[in-house]
C-alpha positions in Angstrom: 0.0 0.2 0.0 1.0 3.6 -0.7 2.0 6.1 1.8 -0.7 8.7 1.9 -0.8 12.4 2.9 -2.8 13.0 6.0 -3.7 16.2 7.8 -4.1 16.7 11.6 -6.7 19.1 12.8 -7.0 20.7 16.1 -10.5 22.0 15.8 -12.3 24.6 18.1 -15.5 23.1 17.1 -14.5 19.4 17.5 -13.3 17.3 20.4 -11.5 13.8 20.3 -11.4 11.4 23.2 -8.9 8.6 22.7 -9.0 6.4 25.9 -5.8 7.1 28.0 -4.6 10.1 25.5 -4.7 13.5 27.0 -4.0 16.7 25.2 -3.0 19.7 27.4 -4.0 23.2 26.5 -3.3 26.8 28.1 -6.0 27.5 30.4 -7.2 30.4 28.0 -7.4 27.9 25.0 -10.3 25.5 24.4 -9.7 21.9 24.8 -9.4 20.8 20.9 -8.8 17.5 19.5 -6.0 16.1 17.4 -7.5 15.5 14.0 -6.0 14.0 10.9 -7.1 14.1 7.2 -5.8 11.9 4.5 -5.7 12.2 0.7 -5.7 9.1 -0.9 -4.8 7.6 -4.7 -7.3 6.4 -7.0 -8.6 2.6 -6.6 -11.2 0.7 -8.1 -14.7 0.7 -6.0 -14.9 -2.2 -3.5 -18.0 -3.4 -1.8 -18.7 -1.7 1.6 -19.2 -4.0 4.8 -21.8 -2.7 7.1 -20.3 -2.8 10.7 -22.7 -1.5 13.4 -20.1 -0.5 15.7 -19.4 2.5 14.1 -21.4 5.2 15.3 -22.5 8.6 13.4 -24.7 11.2 15.1 -26.1 14.7 14.2 -25.9 17.1 17.3 -27.7 20.4 17.6 -26.8 22.4 20.8 -24.6 19.3 21.7 -27.6 16.9 21.8 -27.8 14.1 19.4 -30.9 14.4 16.9 -33.3 11.3 17.4 -33.1 8.7 14.4 -36.1 7.2 12.7 -35.6 4.0 10.6 -37.9 3.3 7.5 -37.5 2.1 4.1 -34.0 0.8 4.7 -32.8 4.1 5.8 -32.0 6.1 8.7 -33.7 9.8 9.1 -33.2 12.8 11.6 -35.2 15.8 11.5 -33.5 18.9 10.5 -34.1 22.1 12.5 -34.4 25.2 10.3 -31.5 27.7 10.7 -29.6 25.6 13.5 -26.0 25.0 13.4 -25.0 21.2 13.8 -21.9 19.0 13.9 -21.6 15.4 13.2 -20.1 13.1 15.9 -18.3 9.9 14.8 -17.0 7.3 17.0 -14.2 4.6 16.6 -15.0 1.4 18.3 -11.6 -0.2 17.4 -8.3 -0.2 19.3 -6.5 1.1 16.5 -6.8 4.3 14.1 -9.3 4.6 11.2 -9.8 7.2 8.6 -13.2 8.2 7.6 -14.3 10.1 4.5 -17.4 12.4 5.6 -19.5 14.0 3.0 -22.3 16.4 3.4 -25.1 16.8 0.5 -22.6 14.8 -1.5 -19.5 17.2 -0.8 -16.3 16.3 0.9 -16.6 18.0 4.4 -12.7 18.7 3.9 -12.4 20.1 0.3 -16.1 20.2 -1.0 -15.0 17.8 -3.8 -17.5 15.3 -5.3 -15.1 12.1 -5.5 -15.4 8.2 -4.4 -14.7 7.6 -0.8 -11.5 6.3 -1.4 -10.3 9.2 -3.2 -11.5 11.7 -0.7 -9.5 13.4 1.8 -10.3 11.9 5.4 -10.5 12.6 9.0 -8.6 10.0 11.1 -9.9 9.2 14.5 -7.6 7.6 17.3 -8.1 4.3 19.0 -11.7 4.4 20.7 -11.7 8.0 19.9 -14.5 10.5 19.1 -14.4 13.4 16.9 -16.9 16.2 16.2 -17.0 17.7 12.5 -18.7 21.1 12.6 -18.0 22.6 9.4 -16.6 22.9 5.9 -12.4 23.0 6.1 -11.9 26.1 4.2 -8.0 26.4 4.8 -5.4 24.9 7.2 -6.6 26.9 10.0 -10.3 27.8 9.2 -13.5 26.3 8.9 -17.2 27.3 8.2 -20.1 26.0 10.1 -22.7 23.4 9.0 -26.3 24.8 9.4 -29.7 23.7 8.2 -31.1 25.8 5.5 -33.0 25.6 2.3 -31.9 24.0 -1.1 -31.8 27.5 -2.7 -29.5 28.7 0.2 -27.2 25.5 0.5 -23.5 25.5 -0.1 -23.9 22.8 -2.7 -26.4 25.0 -4.6 -23.5 27.8 -4.7 -21.3 25.2 -6.2 -23.6 23.9 -8.7 -23.8 20.4 -7.3 -27.4 19.9 -6.0 -28.0 16.1 -6.8 -27.2 14.9 -3.5 -28.8 17.2 -1.0 -30.1 16.0 2.4 -27.6 13.1 2.8 -24.7 13.0 5.4 -22.5 9.9 4.6 -19.4 8.6 6.5 -17.2 5.7 5.0 -14.3 4.1 7.3 -11.1 2.7 6.4 -8.7 0.6 8.5 -5.1 1.5 9.1 -2.7 -1.3 7.6 -0.5 -2.9 10.1 -2.1 -0.9 13.1 -0.2 -1.0 16.4 -3.1 -1.9 18.9 -3.5 0.2 21.9 -3.1 -1.9 25.1 -5.6 0.1 26.9 -9.3 -0.9 27.8 -11.9 1.0 25.9 -13.8 3.6 27.5 -17.2 2.7 28.7 -19.8 2.9 26.0 -22.7 5.3 26.1 -26.0 3.8 26.9 -27.6 2.5 23.7 -29.9 4.8 21.7 -32.8 2.5 21.9 -32.5 2.4 25.7 -32.7 6.2 25.8 -35.6 6.2 23.6 -37.5 3.8 26.0 -36.8 6.0 28.9 -38.1 9.1 27.0 -41.2 7.0 25.9 -41.7 5.9 29.6 -41.6 9.6 30.7 -44.0 10.4 28.0 -46.4 7.7 29.3 -46.0 8.8 32.8 -47.0 12.4 31.9 -50.8 12.8 31.5 -50.5 16.2 29.6 -47.9 17.8 27.4 -45.8 20.6 28.9 -46.3 24.2 27.6 -43.1 24.0 25.7 -43.9 20.6 23.9 -47.3 22.0 23.0 -45.6 25.5 21.6 -43.2 23.2 19.6 -45.9 20.9 18.3 -48.0 24.1 17.2 -44.9 25.5 15.7 -44.1 22.6 13.6 -47.6 22.1 12.6 -47.8 25.8 11.5 -44.5 25.2 9.5 -46.4 22.6 7.4 -48.7 25.2 6.0 -46.1 27.8 5.6 -43.2 25.8 3.8 -43.7 25.3 0.0 -43.2 21.9 -1.2 -39.7 22.6 -2.8 -38.3 23.9 0.3 -36.4 20.8 1.7 -33.4 20.7 4.0 -29.9 21.1 2.9 -26.7 22.5 4.6 -25.4 26.0 4.3 -21.9 27.4 4.6 -22.1 29.3 7.8 -19.8 31.5 10.3 -16.3 31.2 10.1 -14.3 29.5 13.1 -10.6 28.7 13.8 -9.7 25.1 13.0 -6.0 24.2 12.6 -5.0 21.2 10.5 -1.7 19.7 9.3 -0.6 16.6 7.1 0.8 13.3 8.6 1.3 9.8 6.8 -0.8 6.8 7.1 -1.3 3.5 5.2 -4.9 2.6 4.6 -6.7 -0.7 3.7 -8.4 0.1 0.3 -11.3 -2.0 1.5 -14.0 0.2 3.2 -14.5 -1.3 6.6 -18.1 0.3 6.9 -20.5 3.0 5.8 -23.0 4.9 7.8 -25.5 7.3 6.0 -28.1 9.6 7.3 -30.9 11.4 5.7 -32.2 14.7 7.0 -35.4 16.4 6.3 -37.6 18.9 7.8 -40.7 18.0 9.8 -43.2 18.7 7.0 -41.1 16.4 4.4 -40.7 13.5 7.1 -44.5 13.6 7.4 -44.9 13.5 3.5 -42.8 10.4 3.4 -44.8 8.7 6.2 -41.6 8.6 8.6 -43.4 10.9 11.2 -47.2 11.2 12.0 -48.5 14.5 11.5 -49.1 16.3 14.8 -52.2 18.5 15.6 -52.6 21.3 18.0 -56.5 20.5 18.2 -58.4 17.2 18.5 -58.7 15.5 15.1 -62.3 14.4 14.4 -61.2 12.1 11.4 -58.7 10.3 14.0 -61.8 9.9 16.4 -64.0 8.7 13.5 -61.5 6.1 12.6 -61.5 4.7 16.1 -65.2 4.2 16.1 -66.6 1.0 17.3 -70.1 -0.7 16.7 -71.0 -2.1 20.0 -70.5 -1.7 23.8 -71.6 -3.8 26.7 -74.9 -2.0 27.6 -78.4 -3.6 28.5 -80.6 -0.8 27.4 -80.5 2.7 25.7 -79.7 5.5 28.1 -81.4 8.7 28.3 -79.9 11.4 26.4 
C-alpha cells in the first residue's frame, strides 16, 4: 500500500477522546482534538461492509437528533437555521480514517469524489470526533447549518443532486499498532434512551407548555413551507480550525459505511416517517377509532 498524505486537525468546534490519550492546553485555550485528514490515490470501487459498531450522530446544541428508521434508511429531523455537527465514534483499538460527505460534498475540500479518493479525518483508537463545518484552509472552517436547497453550499457550487444526505465511509489502518488499554465505557444504547423517553411520556398525562408550543410551531410550518423548501446544509460563520498533514497507510477495502438522511418535519410527514401532529383534537382520527357495540343492556336517556 502507498504512503498517503494526511492532515491533523486541532479544531475549536471538535473534540476527540482517545482512551488514555490526553491533550493539555493553556487555560485560555479551548480543549481541542488532534485531527487528521488523508488524501488517497485512486483505487477501483470495492463493496462496503456494514459494521454496526461505527456510530455517526447529528448534534444540535450538543444533543443528538433522534433517528427514525424506515425504508431501509435512517432519518433525522432537521431544524431550520440551526448549526449542527457530526459526531463520529471509532470503536476499534487502532486508528481509522473516515471520509465524511455532506450533501454529496467532501467536508474537507467540498469535492465530489469516491470515498477512497476523498480526503479523510482520522480518529484515534476508541476516539470520538466532532466535525462541525466545511474546512476552508489549514486554519479555518465554516459551520454547517440547516437551510433550504436554494441557500445551500452545494447549490452555490452547482452540485445539487445529493442534498439531504450525510455519509461516512470508514477505512482501517494497515499494520496498526494496537493500543493496550481498555476501551472507554460505551454510552447507553440509543434504544434504551428512547425507551426512557417513551416511559416519561407515558407517565406524563399532559404535555408541557414547551412541548405544546413546539408541536404548534411544527404544525404551522407545514402550512408555511412550500413543497420545494427541503432541507440542505449551508456554509455558515467562520471558526478557527487548525490542521496539518501526516502519513498513514490505509486498507483500500472500506470497513463500514453509515448514511443519514435529514429532512424538515413536513417532509418527514409526507414520507410517512413521522405522524402529523395536531394542536387541536382531530375529528377524523376520532371517527377512525369508532366501534359498533359496547356492553350495555338498554338505551340511556340523552
